[in-house]
Residue, then its C-alpha position, 0 to 999 in steps of 0.5 A: m499500499n505504501r508503494l502504491s501511495l508513493l507511486f501516486l505521489l510521484l506521478f502527480s508531483m511531476p511537472a506538467g505543462a499548463q493547458t490552454v483551450v481556445t474556442n475561436v479565432q477571437e480568443v486566440l487573437a485576444l490571448a496573443r495581444r496579452n501574451n505575445p513576447d514581441l508585443v510584451n517587449a514592445r510595451q516595455n520599450r514604450l515605458v523605457q522611451e517615456q523617460q526621454r520626455a522627462a529628460t527633454q523637459a529638464s532642459l527647460m527647468p532651472a539647474a543647480r549644482l554644487f562644486t568644489n575645486f582644488d588647485y595646486n599651482y606648482a609654477l606661479p607667474v612672476q612679474l618684474v617690477p622697477a625697484e625705484f617704486l619700492g625705494g630701490r635704486p633706479g634701473e634695478f628690478r625686483e621679482f613679484r610672485f602673484g598668487l599662492p600655490f594652494f587654492l580651494t574653491a567651493g560654491i553653488e551655481v544656478n542656471v535658469p533658461i528664459v528663452n530657448r525655442p529649440a529646446r521647446a521644440d524638442r519636447g514636441i519631437v519627443g512626443q512625436n517619437l513616442q507616438i511613432i513607437d505607439d504606431q509601431n506597436l500597432v503595426l507589430q500587433d497587426e502583423i502578428s494578428t494576421q500571422i495568427a489568423r493564418i496559422y490558426h486556420a491552417a492548424i484547423l485545416t490540417r486537423s480536418a485533413i487528418a480526419i479525411t485522410r484517416r477515412n481515405l486510409l480506412a477505405a484503402d485498407t478495405l480495398s487492400q484486403i479485398a485485393r489480397q483475397r482476390l490475389t490469393k484466389g488468382l482473380i487479379e494479377p500481382l500488378e493490380y494488387n501492387r498498385i492498390r498497395a501503393v495507394q495504401l502506402t501513399t495514403t498512410d504517408v499523407l496522413f503522417q505528413n498532415e499530422l506533422a503539419y498539424v504539430r508544426n502549426l500548433n508549435q508555431l501558434r504556441l510561440l506566438l501566444g507566448l506559451a511554453p513548448a510543454d504547454s498544452l494547446h487545444l483548439s476546440e473549434d471545427l470550421s464546418d460548424r462555423p457559420v459562413p456569411e453570405s457576404l461581407p457587410v459594408i464597413n467604413t475602412v479604418e486607417r491601416p496602422q502602417v499608413t498611420l505610422r508613415q503619417a506620424r513619421l511625416d509629422l516628425a519630419r515637419l517638426q524637425l524642419d521647424r526645429e532647424r529653423l528655430q536654430r536661428w533664434p537666440t537663447l537667453a538664460a539667467y545665472g547666479r554663482y556664489t563661491q568661497q575661495a581660500q588661498r594658502n601657502q600650506l595645506n591648512f584649509l581647516n585652520p579657522n584663523e585663516r581667511w576665506f574670500t567670498i565671490g558672488v555674481t548674477g547675470l544674463q547670458f545671451n547667445w546668438a549663433i551667427y555663423s556655424g561653418g555652413l552646418r545650419a544650412n546643411n541641417l535645413t537642407r537635410a530636414r527638407l529632404q527628409l520631409k519630401l521622402a516622408e511624403s513620398e513614403l506616405a503616398y506609396e504606403r497608402n496605395r500599397q495598403q489599399t491594393d493589399t486590402d482590395d486583394v484580400r477582399q477579392s480573394y474572400n469574395q471569390a472563395l465565398r462564391s466557390l465554397e458552396l460549389n466545393r462543398q457539394n462537390f466534396e459531398l458528392s465525391n465522398q458518395n462516389v468513393q463509397i459507391a465505387l468501393v461497393k462496385y469494386r467489391s462486387g466485381l462491377f468495377a475495375y481497379d482503374q475505374y475505382l482509382n479514377v473516382f478516388n483521385e477525383a475525390l482527393s482533388a475535391q477534398n483538397r479544393f474544399l478544405t483550401n477554399l474553406s480555410n481561405v474564406f475564414i482566413n480572409q474574413t478574419i483579416l478583413q474584420l481586423r482591418h475594419g476594426q472589429 
């Protein structure tokens, strides 16, 4: 009994991956927006870049600093002074040394910007850069959502293909058993049996390939959802149970995030051009400085009997860059070229996104028109395979006749599954682009 209890505890104490169950594509998309590693990192980067706003704001705020300097003048300046000024004889000179070798200075300095238009423009540029980061995150979210829509439906498609292939394999196994019995009785040639056996092996290999594709799609989906490889992911939806709309409702198209990003970069180029123009304006700042200084022949700055000298100054500092070696003109030219480039990129991106959205809409409409035809063809082909199998079993059909029906069924199955997946993939992408 103790051994059984120990075994029970060991089994249930083993680490197991978490289980995630999703019922539709919207749940998958919502889960990805919360947990996708790239989106999580992008949001964290946004918080980091937000600190740049405070750094820019600081350039317009008063700044104060405490400072201290210790100087050792190992070679003091010397001046020759006529000795007659000090009671000496005319024509003679005496040496005068200026200063003392040890200097200690301590003080406080305050600077207050009054007029600094380029620095104020920097605040707008920082805010626009943060807006660009937000738009980049929306572009990343759109790309991940589109990728998930394709992989999610591809996973469900391969799962449906597995079920169909298993039915085909069951029919191939039945056909192989019949052929083996007939071969034993001498009713068919070995060539016919080998052909039937080859179809059975090919169908088995197709099943293995579909199972591999399903596992790969699930693994890719786990990665996009931020799940660990050991976590269980169960897709409970069946595409055949999802209602197919007759047509896509007319909805006002939301501006694509790729276009919004280009627009934000265009606005940034305008702000940078304005800032370069503001470089022509002068700057004005107020400052104040208070220091105490001690001069000694020896290192005795802590002696209270020795004097300290006080220096205090306040004033205004006016700066106006008149000539910068052509740098300012070059920066203006570069800003204008960047603005033209941003305008061109915005126009191209708007056309590209409109073309892509139109292509997705046309693909959706075409798949929707063909879906019902493919569904009927799929059902008929399944019935035909069953009928052909009965006829082959009763000897009314030759193998080549059955094989023709079977190949037609395979084509119908592939067209139906592909078309069904295209309908829901493009429908999901259009819903994402319409802001649903």
